[in-house]
MARFI-463638 format. One line per 4 residues: number of its first residue (from 1); for each residue x, z, y of C-alpha. Coordinates in steps of 0.05 Angstrom, whole numbers, padded with zeros to 5 digits. Last residue first. Example, Ala and Ser with C-alpha at 12.3 -4.5 7.8 and 13.67 -1.06 7.14 Angstrom:
<nodes>
2 = 00273,00143,-00021 | 00246,00156,-00090;
</nodes>
This chain:
<nodes>
452 = -01011,00397,-00004 | -00942,00398,00026 | -00888,00438,-00007 | -00881,00385,-00060;
448 = -00854,00339,-00010 | -00788,00376,00002 | -00774,00394,-00075 | -00792,00319,-00098;
444 = -00757,00285,-00044 | -00693,00327,-00065 | -00705,00299,-00134 | -00715,00227,-00112;
440 = -00646,00235,-00077 | -00609,00262,-00140 | -00642,00216,-00188 | -00612,00158,-00143;
436 = -00547,00195,-00143 | -00548,00197,-00221 | -00567,00125,-00231 | -00508,00111,-00187;
432 = -00500,00084,-00115 | -00456,00023,-00105 | -00516,-00020,-00079 | -00526,00030,-00026;
428 = -00591,00065,-00022 | -00658,00038,00017 | -00712,00089,00016 | -00759,00087,00080;
424 = -00805,00139,00094 | -00877,00125,00132 | -00909,00172,00176 | -00889,00148,00242;
420 = -00818,00106,00221 | -00777,00148,00178 | -00707,00131,00154 | -00673,00174,00097;
416 = -00616,00225,00099 | -00617,00270,00042 | -00580,00342,00038 | -00640,00395,00039;
412 = -00633,00400,00113 | -00633,00328,00123 | -00696,00328,00082 | -00729,00375,00131;
408 = -00714,00337,00190 | -00742,00274,00159 | -00803,00310,00136 | -00819,00339,00205;
404 = -00815,00271,00236 | -00859,00239,00179 | -00907,00293,00194 | -00912,00292,00266;
400 = -00919,00212,00264 | -00993,00207,00278 | -01019,00278,00306 | -01049,00336,00264;
396 = -01014,00320,00202 | -01017,00247,00170 | -01017,00239,00094 | -00946,00205,00082;
392 = -00929,00137,00062 | -00873,00120,00028 | -00833,00055,00023 | -00780,00025,-00021;
388 = -00720,-00021,-00015 | -00670,-00041,-00071 | -00709,-00097,-00099 | -00780,-00091,-00079;
384 = -00822,-00031,-00063 | -00890,00005,-00040 | -00918,00075,-00048 | -00979,00100,-00020;
380 = -01014,00169,-00001 | -00956,00213,-00013 | -00980,00282,00006 | -01011,00293,-00059;
376 = -00946,00284,-00099 | -00967,00249,-00165 | -00939,00178,-00143 | -00866,00213,-00136;
372 = -00846,00170,-00204 | -00855,00109,-00157 | -00786,00129,-00131 | -00750,00132,-00194;
368 = -00782,00071,-00225 | -00761,00035,-00165 | -00691,00054,-00170 | -00689,00035,-00243;
364 = -00720,-00027,-00237 | -00676,-00048,-00179 | -00606,-00026,-00204 | -00597,-00099,-00240;
360 = -00623,-00134,-00175 | -00573,-00093,-00138 | -00517,-00102,-00183 | -00528,-00175,-00179;
356 = -00522,-00170,-00103 | -00464,-00130,-00107 | -00422,-00174,-00153 | -00356,-00128,-00138;
352 = -00315,-00182,-00120 | -00369,-00223,-00082 | -00401,-00168,-00043 | -00329,-00135,-00031;
348 = -00305,-00208,-00005 | -00370,-00208,00037 | -00349,-00144,00070 | -00276,-00166,00085;
344 = -00304,-00229,00121 | -00354,-00188,00160 | -00305,-00139,00185 | -00254,-00199,00206;
340 = -00314,-00232,00242 | -00327,-00165,00278 | -00253,-00158,00297 | -00250,-00228,00327;
336 = -00320,-00226,00367 | -00360,-00281,00343 | -00405,-00271,00405 | -00380,-00216,00446;
332 = -00389,-00242,00515 | -00461,-00272,00491 | -00488,-00337,00483 | -00534,-00387,00512;
328 = -00544,-00454,00547 | -00548,-00497,00486 | -00517,-00569,00491 | -00458,-00551,00545;
324 = -00438,-00624,00566 | -00377,-00658,00541 | -00420,-00720,00519 | -00493,-00722,00544;
320 = -00540,-00673,00511 | -00590,-00701,00457 | -00540,-00695,00401 | -00534,-00624,00403;
316 = -00603,-00603,00397 | -00630,-00649,00349 | -00565,-00639,00307 | -00571,-00568,00306;
312 = -00643,-00567,00289 | -00629,-00618,00230 | -00574,-00578,00205 | -00622,-00522,00184;
308 = -00612,-00457,00221 | -00568,-00394,00208 | -00572,-00339,00267 | -00521,-00284,00267;
304 = -00509,-00212,00280 | -00450,-00166,00291 | -00437,-00092,00307 | -00376,-00070,00268;
300 = -00372,-00027,00199 | -00438,-00034,00180 | -00427,-00072,00117 | -00403,-00129,00165;
296 = -00464,-00171,00153 | -00504,-00115,00130 | -00530,-00099,00195 | -00549,-00169,00222;
292 = -00590,-00230,00201 | -00637,-00282,00227 | -00660,-00339,00195 | -00687,-00413,00218;
288 = -00723,-00466,00183 | -00750,-00425,00127 | -00740,-00431,00050 | -00790,-00399,00001;
284 = -00764,-00384,-00066 | -00780,-00309,-00060 | -00712,-00283,-00080 | -00681,-00338,-00049;
280 = -00715,-00330,00023 | -00700,-00254,00007 | -00627,-00266,00024 | -00566,-00256,-00016;
276 = -00604,-00243,-00073 | -00624,-00175,-00110 | -00676,-00157,-00058 | -00624,-00120,-00013;
272 = -00569,-00171,-00025 | -00543,-00194,00045 | -00605,-00199,00084 | -00670,-00160,00072;
268 = -00655,-00116,00136 | -00642,-00169,00188 | -00674,-00218,00146 | -00725,-00245,00202;
264 = -00750,-00313,00168 | -00765,-00363,00221 | -00813,-00422,00208 | -00815,-00481,00257;
260 = -00885,-00504,00271 | -00895,-00581,00253 | -00967,-00564,00244 | -00977,-00584,00172;
256 = -00906,-00555,00153 | -00920,-00491,00185 | -00985,-00483,00142 | -00943,-00499,00079;
252 = -00890,-00449,00096 | -00937,-00396,00115 | -00977,-00408,00042 | -00911,-00402,00007;
248 = -00900,-00338,00046 | -00966,-00312,00021 | -00967,-00335,-00052 | -00960,-00263,-00077;
244 = -00970,-00213,-00031 | -00914,-00200,00015 | -00884,-00130,00008 | -00894,-00083,00068;
240 = -00833,-00032,00073 | -00852,00018,00116 | -00857,-00008,00191 | -00787,-00016,00195;
236 = -00780,-00066,00136 | -00834,-00117,00137 | -00812,-00157,00077 | -00803,-00232,00087;
232 = -00800,-00212,00161 | -00843,-00261,00199 | -00833,-00308,00256 | -00875,-00366,00266;
228 = -00847,-00420,00314 | -00855,-00469,00372 | -00936,-00467,00371 | -00964,-00513,00428;
224 = -00976,-00569,00374 | -01017,-00522,00332 | -01069,-00517,00390 | -01090,-00452,00413;
220 = -01155,-00437,00370 | -01142,-00486,00309 | -01062,-00461,00308 | -01089,-00390,00307;
216 = -01138,-00401,00251 | -01082,-00437,00210 | -01037,-00376,00221 | -01089,-00331,00206;
212 = -01087,-00368,00136 | -01030,-00327,00111 | -01079,-00274,00101 | -01103,-00312,00046;
208 = -01045,-00289,00001 | -01070,-00216,00004 | -01081,-00192,-00065 | -01034,-00191,-00120;
204 = -00978,-00147,-00095 | -00908,-00166,-00099 | -00865,-00112,-00129 | -00888,-00044,-00149;
200 = -00960,-00036,-00129 | -00983,00037,-00107 | -01035,00017,-00061 | -01056,-00053,-00067;
196 = -01128,-00047,-00063 | -01120,-00014,00005 | -01088,-00079,00037 | -01019,-00082,00076;
192 = -01007,-00152,00098 | -01005,-00150,00172 | -01054,-00185,00211 | -01031,-00253,00253;
188 = -01008,-00239,00324 | -01011,-00288,00385 | -00943,-00293,00429 | -00954,-00333,00495;
184 = -00921,-00287,00546 | -00852,-00252,00537 | -00859,-00181,00557 | -00935,-00153,00563;
180 = -00915,-00085,00597 | -00860,-00041,00572 | -00887,00027,00556 | -00934,00002,00496;
176 = -00891,-00041,00464 | -00846,-00009,00412 | -00897,00044,00400 | -00949,-00008,00385;
172 = -00912,-00041,00327 | -00932,-00111,00327 | -00863,-00142,00344 | -00860,-00213,00377;
168 = -00865,-00190,00446 | -00812,-00135,00433 | -00770,-00187,00399 | -00769,-00231,00462;
164 = -00764,-00168,00508 | -00699,-00144,00466 | -00720,-00088,00421 | -00714,-00117,00352;
160 = -00764,-00159,00310 | -00809,-00105,00279 | -00875,-00132,00252 | -00936,-00083,00243;
156 = -00981,-00135,00267 | -00954,-00205,00253 | -00917,-00259,00295 | -00940,-00328,00327;
152 = -00903,-00360,00378 | -00920,-00404,00442 | -00873,-00453,00479 | -00887,-00516,00444;
148 = -00896,-00567,00505 | -00824,-00581,00505 | -00845,-00634,00449 | -00795,-00686,00460;
144 = -00746,-00677,00404 | -00701,-00638,00456 | -00752,-00595,00478 | -00776,-00579,00403;
140 = -00704,-00554,00390 | -00693,-00516,00453 | -00756,-00476,00447 | -00734,-00462,00370;
136 = -00664,-00444,00392 | -00689,-00398,00447 | -00733,-00362,00395 | -00677,-00354,00350;
132 = -00635,-00333,00401 | -00684,-00272,00419 | -00687,-00253,00343 | -00608,-00252,00337;
128 = -00600,-00212,00393 | -00645,-00159,00365 | -00611,-00163,00300 | -00547,-00145,00336;
124 = -00484,-00176,00361 | -00490,-00251,00357 | -00460,-00311,00319 | -00489,-00377,00313;
120 = -00490,-00409,00243 | -00505,-00478,00221 | -00514,-00490,00143 | -00586,-00480,00132;
116 = -00596,-00542,00087 | -00592,-00505,00021 | -00612,-00429,00021 | -00562,-00385,00058;
112 = -00502,-00359,00017 | -00456,-00419,00026 | -00474,-00414,00098 | -00453,-00348,00105;
108 = -00381,-00366,00081 | -00376,-00429,00128 | -00394,-00388,00189 | -00341,-00334,00170;
104 = -00289,-00384,00167 | -00306,-00417,00230 | -00304,-00353,00265 | -00245,-00332,00236;
100 = -00204,-00390,00266 | -00213,-00369,00333 | -00254,-00391,00391 | -00254,-00422,00462;
96 = -00297,-00468,00503 | -00341,-00399,00511 | -00325,-00354,00452 | -00283,-00310,00491;
92 = -00221,-00285,00458 | -00207,-00213,00437 | -00160,-00173,00394 | -00121,-00220,00366;
88 = -00063,-00199,00320 | -00066,-00120,00332 | -00139,-00122,00333 | -00140,-00165,00270;
84 = -00102,-00118,00231 | -00142,-00063,00243 | -00204,-00096,00233 | -00180,-00123,00165;
80 = -00155,-00052,00144 | -00221,-00017,00161 | -00258,-00072,00117 | -00207,-00065,00059;
76 = -00213,00015,00071 | -00289,00019,00057 | -00309,00082,00088 | -00386,00079,00068;
72 = -00424,00048,00011 | -00425,-00027,-00003 | -00498,-00029,00017 | -00483,-00008,00089;
68 = -00529,-00029,00140 | -00598,-00012,00118 | -00594,00045,00178 | -00540,00084,00148;
64 = -00548,00056,00072 | -00618,00087,00073 | -00609,00146,00022 | -00545,00168,00041;
60 = -00541,00232,00005 | -00520,00295,00054 | -00456,00334,00040 | -00445,00394,00084;
56 = -00387,00411,00125 | -00422,00440,00190 | -00412,00377,00223 | -00444,00335,00170;
52 = -00411,00297,00112 | -00451,00232,00092 | -00452,00209,00023 | -00459,00141,-00015;
48 = -00388,00134,-00009 | -00351,00163,00042 | -00381,00181,00108 | -00353,00235,00162;
44 = -00373,00277,00223 | -00454,00270,00218 | -00499,00302,00266 | -00567,00340,00261;
40 = -00578,00373,00329 | -00637,00426,00334 | -00652,00440,00407 | -00613,00372,00424;
36 = -00658,00337,00373 | -00722,00355,00395 | -00710,00346,00480 | -00682,00273,00454;
32 = -00741,00255,00406 | -00697,00192,00384 | -00704,00120,00383 | -00637,00115,00418;
28 = -00603,00178,00450 | -00593,00190,00522 | -00516,00223,00516 | -00503,00267,00581;
24 = -00533,00337,00561 | -00507,00351,00494 | -00448,00388,00515 | -00388,00429,00484;
20 = -00394,00376,00425 | -00401,00403,00357 | -00333,00390,00320 | -00319,00338,00275;
16 = -00288,00358,00204 | -00208,00362,00206 | -00163,00313,00170 | -00126,00350,00116;
12 = -00162,00313,00063 | -00143,00246,00085 | -00181,00180,00078 | -00135,00118,00084;
8 = -00123,00091,00151 | -00054,00112,00160 | -00037,00091,00089 | -00062,00023,00100;
4 = -00021,00013,00162 | 00043,00035,00123 | 00022,-00017,00065 | 00001,-00002,00004;
</nodes>
């Protein structure tokens, strides 16, 4: 091992993080700041599928960070790649300049995406990927002489990030309530949760006809006015809504009939969560545009991307004059060298350790373990596919209060999960062993059993 690698290796002698002297100045995202600062819950380390709290307690990571870290925490290969890249080339603009790893990474991603989706635009987050995809859709239609296509269709209970475009697409009230109308011209289909599908493992039998909402909207506003339809193949942040059988296929058919671009937001499902590289492949439906982020670097560096069909890229690029910028969009940090190095190292890990295949193999064990909680009175529904599952909790006196309380109690019991309102989301790292999944479920049972 090189001296650099040695310096990066975990060291037992390193001290745990200390509680900061003041909690006043950091305004935390998506957090009850007042509640957190009266009872702060902080991590100081992470390795494998465990966090270590500031107090020195081990906490099982039941949500792969924030669905970001399927290869487990503390991967020295990624840290080493970032370290070496920062010493070699710490930054270069991506405006009229670039660096070799940006092109190498785009090629690697194009080999993972469905056939024909082979042009990749780099961003820095899932939110940026969604807004970028919206602009690509508008630019594409304008380039082909249909600039009147300015409307978008999304779904209730959707989450597409927190920039203004993504907020307009999103269908979760709290993410929209305080911020006005946002981007105009967005219409929402119904979500796909149906009471008759409760406690379904995998794709539900009922609900494919909900895709016909897109046809209804097209006949109301004019299908030739709609630029794109955005959907999460599995609606993640709202509590894991798995698409009914035939639903995504129907959306694809309707989009084709009206010339609407179909966009899959794969920020959560991308890079193995469904047992394939992307959910598009798991469900056998190919979109026109895909957004991705989170696991692209195993969570080690901020990064996202938008992958599009070659025809979309060619249409936008070829309509511009020679030597002109074809797509007036980008970010200071697009294709940052350290992020590209991290992503290439993460993709090597996914490939060398066959982690997508491992996720597919572990799925049945994981889902059986989570569904074993069905007998608990506080749980009103369980859904799951691949290596992600959602639990609905019976609400308390106000919506979201019970989910918030459960999330805190689980932390104290040694388990980190994501909660949204009164839904819990479990998404272990693909390197988790059966014993660790059993431990996660045992902690859930212990905490949830106290609710009648």
